[in-house]
N, C-alpha and C positions, 0 to 999 in steps of 0.2 A: 418133708422126707427127703434124705439126701440121695442124690444121684450119683451114682458110680459110672465113670466113663473111661473106656479102654481104647487106647491107641495101638492097633495092630500093624506091625511092621514098621517100627518108629526111626525113618531116616530123618533127613534134614527138614523137610515139611512136618512131619509128624513132631519132631522136636519142638520146632517153631510153634506149633499150635499148643503143645504142653505147656512150654513158657509162657505163651500168651495167656492162656487160661489161668495159670497161676497168679499172674500179674493183675487178671481181672477179677480175681477173689475166689477161684476154686481151689479147695484144700487139697494139697498134695496126697493126702491119704486117701481122697476119693479118686484118684486117677491110677489106672493100671496101664502097664505097658508090655508090649511083646517085642522081642527082636530076634533075628536069626542067630546073632553071635552072643553067648553068655556074658562075655566081657562088654558089649555093648549095653546090655541090659543093666549091668552092675554100674556102668558109667550114668547111665539115666538115673539109677537109685540115688547114687552119690550127689549128683549134680542138683536134682529137683526133689528128692524125698519121695517120688513116686514108687509104685510096687511092681515090680516085674513079675509076670505070670506066664503060663503056657497060654497058646491060642485056646485051648480047649477051656481053661480056667476062667479066661476072659469072658467066652460065650456063656459060661454057666452063672457068673456073679455080676457081670456089669450090666447096668440098664441100657447103655448105649455103646455099640461098637463103631469105631471109626476105622475103616479099612484103607490104610495108605500104602499097601504093596504095589509092585508095578503091574501094568494090565496083565502081563503074560503068566503073572504069578497067582492071579486072583482065583481061577477055576480051582487050583489045587488048595488054597486057603479056604475056599468055601466047602470043598470037600471034607477038611478037617473040621470046620465049624459046624456043618449041619447037623450032626447027631446031638450036639451039645447047646444048639441056640433055640430057646423058646420062641414062639410066635409073637410074643409081646415086645421082644427086644427091637429097638430102633437101630437099624444098621444104615450107617452113612458111608457111602463110597466116594472115595476121593481119585479113582482110577479113570484115566483119560479114556474116553470113547466108549465105555461099557454101559450098555443101557440098564435100568433099574430091573427090567424083566429078567436079565440074565442072572440076578441075584434071587429074584422072586421064584424063579424056576426050581433053584437049588436048596432053598431054605424052607422051613416049615409053612404051609398054607396060611396066607394071611399077615406074614412078617411085613412090617413097614420098612420101607427102604427110601433114602433121600440120597440123591446124587448131587455132589459137589464138585465143581470145577474151580479150584483156586490156582494161585501162582505163587513164584519164588519171592515176591515182595513181602510174603507173610515172614519171611526172616527178619523183616525190619518193621513189623506191624503196618505195612502198607498193601496188604494183599487186595485183589479183586476176587471175591469168592461168589460163584453163580450157583444158585441152588434150585434144584427141581423135585417135585415129590413123585414117588413111585405110586403104584395103584392102592396100596393100603395106607399111605402116610396122611396124617391129619394135619391141620393147620397148626396144632400144638407141637407135632413133630418137626414141621418146618421152623417154627418159632425156635425150638431148642437148637436145631442146626444152626439158626442165625446167631443165636447166643454164644454158641461154641466159635464159630468162625468169625464173628464180630471182633473177638478177643484179638485177632491179627489184621483186621483191615475192615473194608466195607464189603457188604453182602447185597446181592440182588437175586430176587425170584425170578425165575422164567420157566415157559413150558420146556419139557424135556425135549422137544422137537427143535428147540433152539440152542440145545447145549453144543452141539457140534460147532455151530458159528461162534459161540461164546469161547470154546476152547480155541479156535482160531484167533479171535480178536485179544482176548485177555490172558487165555492160559498159555499160549505161545507169546504173547504180546511183549512181555520184557525182552526177548531176545531180539526182537526187531529194533529196539531202541539201542540195546547194547550194540547191535550191528551197526546202525546209523552213527553212534558215537564212534565207534572203532574207524568206520570211513572218513568221519569229519576229522578226527585226531590225525589220520594220515595225510589228509588235505592240509592241515596246519602245517605238519612237518614239510610238506611240499612247498608251502608257502614261506618257509624260513623259521618257524617257530620250533623251540626245543619241545620234546614229546610231554613232558610234565606241564609245561604251561599251556599247550594246546589243550591237554586233557582237563585241566582246571576250567579254562575258558568254556569249553563246551558242556561240562558237567553242571556249572552254575547256570550258564543260559538254558540248560534243559530243566533244572529245576525251577528257575523262575518263569518259564514257559508254562510248565505243568501247573504251577501255583496260579498263574493267571487264567488258565484254562478252567481250573477247578473253582476260583473264587470270584471271577468277574461276572460270571453269567453271559458273556459275550460269545457269539459265535466264531469259531476258528477263523472263518473268512475275514470277519472284522478286526479281529486281533492281527492277522497277517497283513492286512491292508493298512493297518496303523503304523507298521514298520516300513511299508513299501512307498517310498517317495517317488514322484515322476523322474524317469531317467536316472535312477540312483542304483546304488550296489545291489540293494536286495532284489530289484525287479530283474536286474542282469542275471543273478543267480536262479531266480524262479524260472526264468525263459529256459535256462539250460536244463534244468530239471524237467520241464515240460518236454523239450526237445528230445531228451533221452529217455522219455516213457517212464519217469518213475512212479506216476500216479497209477498207470496202467499194470507196471510191475508190481506194485503193492497190492492191487486188487487181485491179481493172478496168484501171488503168493499167499494171501489169505484163503482164496478159493482151495489153493493145493492143501493148505493145512486142515481145511474142513474136510475136504474129500478123505485125507489120511485119517481122520479122526472116525469117519464113517467105516473106514477099512478096518481100523481097530476093532469097532464095534461088531463087526462081521466075522472077526477071527482071524483075518489076514495079517501077518506079521512081517512078511518081506515086501 
């Protein structure tokens, strides 16, 4: 039986998901989209051949609803969906910090909800998507969510109690690497390199290091040690990183991100 999937609130991540699903074999005719602006909906229809609908129409006709609106807009969307969403609809939430119980309380009793935290590398099919089951979600529901988000990268199942930690690590994770590249680029300029050359050196080094981490099976300590010769340049740099508390700062930063995710779940916006 053909499964219809609707992406509600189709921004950049939602569009990346649509694009990945089509490349993975989903028929555009089985994909529905909603967007706040009519011109955005028409743009998606033209680009991908998907069908723009209202949120209510999506709730009535799609087998799976993927909610990609911002966390602060989720309550209003659920108020709109609730009268039209049967209890057998699979609801997948991509909103940071919002627990599955938030959806279960607002939708029909028994509605299966799956919580997914993905990240912006979905735009290049290299996402890390973390998947957790709500009270009524079955193994089949989780497998369906994995099939959808597997179209734009890797997936990992975790208990929902670990979602805030995963948000801190991988949901926000790309920003930390961009920040590091920005800082290293500034350092390259300080050392006398043109910005474009410093950027190319750092980006390729990052790609190479990430590939080694993924493919070698080695612990990162071992890989770092392989670059670190006695009394050499690398150990001098590592010493300065340790002297400036970079490791402690990273741990504190991730704890702050986790705590903010918890605050979002409790409804605190400021």
